[in-house]
Backbone as CSV, one residue per row, in Angstrom:
resi,resn,N_x,N_y,N_z,CA_x,CA_y,CA_z,C_x,C_y,C_z
1,UNK,0.831,-1.189,0.000,0.000,0.000,0.000,0.875,1.252,0.000
2,UNK,0.364,2.314,-0.552,1.122,3.555,-0.631,1.415,4.108,0.751
3,UNK,0.462,4.095,1.647,0.661,4.620,2.991,1.802,3.944,3.721
4,UNK,1.893,2.630,3.589,2.963,1.877,4.252,4.322,2.248,3.664
5,UNK,4.405,2.405,2.350,5.660,2.786,1.706,6.105,4.165,2.168
6,UNK,5.154,5.098,2.284,5.495,6.440,2.731,6.054,6.427,4.147
7,UNK,5.481,5.595,5.013,5.954,5.512,6.392,7.382,4.987,6.438
8,UNK,7.728,4.031,5.580,9.076,3.482,5.543,10.086,4.533,5.092
9,UNK,9.662,5.424,4.209,10.561,6.428,3.645,10.669,7.644,4.557
10,UNK,9.792,7.820,5.479,9.868,8.972,6.368,8.541,9.662,6.579
11,UNK,7.478,8.950,6.405,6.164,9.540,6.614,5.563,10.049,5.327
12,UNK,4.324,10.496,5.412,3.648,10.981,4.210,4.295,12.255,3.689
13,UNK,4.308,12.394,2.397,4.893,13.571,1.759,3.926,14.743,1.901
14,UNK,4.451,15.959,2.095,3.573,17.120,2.141,2.933,17.335,0.774
15,UNK,1.698,17.780,0.791,0.984,18.025,-0.457,0.364,19.409,-0.428
16,UNK,0.240,19.993,-1.583,-0.408,21.291,-1.698,-1.840,21.146,-1.183
17,UNK,-2.247,22.054,-0.333,-3.605,22.045,0.192,-3.786,21.287,1.499
18,UNK,-2.715,20.685,2.024,-2.816,19.992,3.317,-3.261,20.969,4.405
19,UNK,-3.977,20.444,5.403,-4.370,21.251,6.560,-3.116,21.532,7.387
20,UNK,-2.817,22.795,7.593,-1.602,23.190,8.302,-1.845,23.539,9.762
21,UNK,-3.091,23.533,10.185,-3.462,24.008,11.519,-2.777,23.242,12.643
22,UNK,-2.560,21.962,12.481,-2.016,21.155,13.572,-0.504,20.962,13.493
23,UNK,0.133,21.597,12.525,1.573,21.426,12.365,2.336,22.428,13.223
24,UNK,3.477,21.982,13.735,4.345,22.863,14.513,5.137,23.760,13.565
25,UNK,5.790,24.762,14.120,6.639,25.640,13.314,7.724,24.814,12.638
26,UNK,8.303,23.885,13.359,9.360,23.032,12.785,8.831,22.231,11.606
27,UNK,7.643,21.654,11.760,7.052,20.888,10.668,6.753,21.780,9.463
28,UNK,6.286,22.988,9.713,6.034,23.930,8.624,7.330,24.286,7.899
29,UNK,8.395,24.524,8.664,9.690,24.847,8.057,10.221,23.678,7.237
30,UNK,10.022,22.451,7.731,10.451,21.267,6.993,9.691,21.144,5.680
31,UNK,8.408,21.475,5.712,7.606,21.434,4.487,8.071,22.493,3.502
32,UNK,8.420,23.667,3.996,8.930,24.728,3.123,10.186,24.240,2.416
33,UNK,11.089,23.620,3.168,12.326,23.087,2.585,11.993,22.035,1.533
34,UNK,11.081,21.130,1.854,10.709,20.067,0.917,10.107,20.651,-0.359
35,UNK,9.245,21.648,-0.218,8.643,22.257,-1.400,9.678,23.023,-2.222
36,UNK,10.607,23.696,-1.586,11.669,24.398,-2.330,12.523,23.410,-3.115
37,UNK,12.843,22.276,-2.491,13.610,21.242,-3.189,12.827,20.710,-4.382
38,UNK,11.536,20.517,-4.200,10.695,20.016,-5.288,10.603,21.051,-6.413
39,UNK,10.505,22.319,-6.071,10.483,23.374,-7.083,11.773,23.344,-7.894
40,UNK,12.907,23.186,-7.226,14.185,23.088,-7.925,14.214,21.907,-8.872
41,UNK,13.684,20.790,-8.433,13.635,19.584,-9.268,12.743,19.815,-10.485
42,UNK,11.612,20.472,-10.265,10.698,20.762,-11.367,11.320,21.734,-12.368
43,UNK,11.992,22.759,-11.851,12.650,23.727,-12.735,13.738,23.058,-13.576
44,UNK,14.493,22.151,-12.967,15.532,21.421,-13.697,14.913,20.560,-14.795
45,UNK,13.774,19.962,-14.523,13.090,19.151,-15.531,12.618,20.012,-16.690
46,UNK,12.131,21.206,-16.403,11.698,22.124,-17.459,12.887,22.509,-18.338
47,UNK,14.009,22.846,-17.714,15.210,23.215,-18.468,15.650,22.054,-19.354
48,UNK,15.660,20.853,-18.806,16.079,19.681,-19.571,15.148,19.444,-20.755
49,UNK,13.870,19.564,-20.539,12.915,19.337,-21.632,13.023,20.420,-22.695
50,UNK,13.244,21.655,-22.259,13.420,22.731,-23.233,14.676,22.516,-24.065
51,UNK,15.731,21.990,-23.459,16.964,21.689,-24.194,16.718,20.624,-25.251
52,UNK,15.989,19.589,-24.890,15.675,18.514,-25.835,14.820,19.062,-26.969
53,UNK,13.841,19.873,-26.626,12.968,20.447,-27.650,13.765,21.351,-28.578
54,UNK,14.629,22.162,-28.024,15.455,23.063,-28.829,16.362,22.279,-29.773
55,UNK,16.960,21.216,-29.271,17.828,20.382,-30.098,17.029,19.722,-31.218
56,UNK,15.850,19.244,-30.901,15.004,18.609,-31.911,14.574,19.627,-32.961
57,UNK,14.192,20.821,-32.514,13.804,21.880,-33.446,14.952,22.218,-34.390
58,UNK,16.160,22.321,-33.852,17.335,22.630,-34.677,17.615,21.512,-35.676
59,UNK,17.483,20.292,-35.239,17.753,19.136,-36.103,16.781,19.105,-37.274
60,UNK,15.511,19.337,-37.020,14.510,19.221,-38.070,14.429,20.460,-38.966
61,UNK,15.126,21.539,-38.628,15.170,22.721,-39.490,16.218,22.561,-40.583
62,UNK,17.083,21.555,-40.430,18.137,21.325,-41.427,17.507,21.019,-42.715
């Protein structure tokens, strides 16, 4: 099950829209760090895909 796998890895992953009312300041800060890391990963994926697209566009313009 997904829930069991998440617990083995370190608990459930933070998700956009989660209820934040019961989280401590430390937990909120940890989520901020996790989301910043995820944003960096997403930005890197965009750059990589744009590079592939640019290379393909250049190749097919020949």
